[in-house]
Every structure is written in structure tokens, then in C-alpha cells.
C-alpha positions as CSV (number, residue, x, y, z in Angstrom):
1,M,14.6,45.5,-123.8
2,S,13.4,47.4,-126.5
3,K,11.4,45.7,-129.7
4,P,13.9,45.1,-132.5
5,D,13.0,47.3,-135.6
6,E,11.0,45.0,-138.0
7,L,12.8,46.5,-141.1
8,L,16.3,46.3,-139.8
9,V,15.2,42.3,-138.8
10,A,13.9,41.9,-142.5
11,I,17.1,42.9,-143.9
12,A,19.1,41.0,-141.7
13,A,17.0,37.9,-142.6
14,L,17.4,38.5,-146.1
15,V,21.1,38.7,-145.9
16,E,21.1,35.4,-143.5
17,S,19.4,33.7,-146.4
18,G,22.2,34.0,-148.4
19,Q,20.5,36.0,-151.2
20,S,23.0,39.0,-151.0
21,N,26.4,39.7,-149.0
22,Q,26.2,43.3,-150.9
23,M,24.0,45.4,-148.3
24,S,26.1,48.2,-146.9
25,L,24.4,49.6,-143.8
26,T,25.4,51.9,-141.3
27,V,23.7,51.9,-137.6
28,V,24.1,53.7,-134.6
29,T,24.8,51.2,-131.4
30,C,25.3,52.2,-127.7
31,G,27.0,55.9,-129.0
32,A,29.1,53.8,-131.8
33,V,28.6,54.7,-135.4
34,I,29.4,51.7,-137.5
35,T,29.3,51.4,-141.2
36,G,30.3,48.5,-143.7
37,R,28.5,45.6,-145.4
38,L,26.7,43.0,-143.8
39,A,27.1,39.3,-143.7
40,P,25.4,36.0,-143.3
41,E,26.2,35.0,-139.7
42,A,28.0,31.6,-141.1
43,V,30.1,33.7,-143.4
44,W,31.2,35.9,-140.9
45,R,31.9,33.3,-138.3
46,Q,34.2,31.4,-141.2
47,R,36.0,34.8,-141.7
48,V,36.8,35.5,-137.8
49,S,37.8,31.7,-137.4
50,D,40.1,31.8,-140.4
51,V,41.6,34.9,-138.7
52,L,42.1,33.3,-135.7
53,T,43.4,29.6,-136.8
54,D,46.2,32.0,-138.7
55,S,47.5,33.4,-135.3
56,D,49.8,31.8,-133.2
57,R,48.6,33.5,-130.0
58,L,44.8,33.2,-130.8
59,R,44.4,30.1,-132.8
60,E,42.9,28.2,-129.6
61,F,39.8,30.3,-129.9
62,S,38.9,29.5,-133.8
63,P,36.8,26.5,-132.9
64,I,34.5,28.8,-130.8
65,F,33.5,30.7,-134.0
66,K,32.9,27.3,-136.2
67,A,28.8,28.3,-137.7
68,P,26.6,26.4,-135.2
69,E,23.5,24.5,-136.6
70,K,20.9,27.0,-138.3
71,K,19.1,28.7,-135.8
72,E,15.1,28.9,-135.6
73,G,13.1,32.4,-135.4
74,P,14.7,35.9,-137.0
75,P,18.2,37.1,-136.7
76,T,19.3,38.7,-133.3
77,H,22.3,40.0,-134.6
78,L,24.0,42.0,-137.7
79,H,27.4,40.5,-139.0
80,F,29.2,43.4,-140.5
81,H,32.8,43.0,-142.5
82,V,34.9,45.2,-144.0
83,A,33.5,47.5,-141.4
84,R,34.6,50.6,-139.8
85,I,34.0,52.3,-136.3
86,L,33.6,55.9,-137.0
87,Q,35.3,58.2,-134.5
88,G,35.6,61.9,-136.0
89,T,37.2,62.0,-139.3
90,V,38.7,58.4,-139.0
91,G,37.0,55.2,-139.4
92,I,38.7,52.3,-137.6
93,P,40.5,50.4,-138.9
94,E,40.9,51.9,-142.1
95,T,41.2,48.4,-144.0
96,G,37.8,47.3,-142.1
97,G,36.8,45.0,-139.5
98,M,34.5,42.0,-138.2
99,Y,31.6,43.5,-135.9
100,R,28.9,41.7,-134.8
101,V,25.9,44.1,-133.2
102,A,22.5,42.8,-131.5
103,I,19.9,44.2,-133.5
104,E,18.0,45.3,-130.3
105,D,20.9,47.5,-129.4
106,V,20.8,49.6,-132.6
107,S,19.2,52.8,-131.8
108,A,19.4,54.5,-135.5
109,W,20.5,53.0,-138.7
110,T,20.5,54.0,-142.6
111,V,21.2,52.0,-146.2
112,G,24.3,52.6,-147.1
113,D,28.3,53.2,-146.0
114,F,30.1,56.2,-145.0
115,S,33.5,56.8,-146.2
116,Y,36.3,60.0,-145.7
117,S,38.1,62.1,-147.8
118,D,40.2,64.7,-147.1
119,R,39.6,66.9,-150.4
């Protein structure tokens, strides 16, 4: 188990504090490149819960994502919304998705997100 990058933990802590949900980040984790905006965990959980609530087949999973009590200590995960997994010249899904990434699994990162153009 590696020690999480302290700069990345600081960015996540600022997002968790509710100061901003406009931070765009691109990370490499377990060979995947994920790019998008960070959200506080409670906001991310609520959005996932809302999507599941609206699904006839997945509604029963919605309560699992209700926000837990505030945790002590530094953040352990990044919560992406409006995010894509980059694969070749495509971002999946095109409209953006919700991803949760363990900070300790991030092997590289940069501020900002990537987008594509066919031109």
C-alpha cells in the first residue's frame, strides 16, 4: 500500500469542505485515465442515490448511497461527476458519469480535464 499524494489529499479536502465543486482533475488509476470534475462525497452520493431511485430495477440500492455521518481524518477517495474514462479517442460515457477513485490508487494526475475534437 502506497502513501497517498499529499497534494491530491489537500485538493480532495478542499472539495470536501464544500468550498468548490468546480475543480477539474484527470487521474491515472489502475491503468485507466479518468477526467472530470470533483464533487464532495455527500453530493456525489446523493446524485448516485437519485439516479438509482429513478430506476425500477435498481431502486433498492439507492439507500446504500445516502450520505453517511461526517468522517474524521483526511479524504480517502476522489468523487468525480461529469467524468469520462478516456479510451483511445473516445470519452466513455460521452455525457459524463459518476466515478469514485481511491486516492491511494492514483499513480499520476493533473489539474484540468481532457476533451476531444475530431478536427
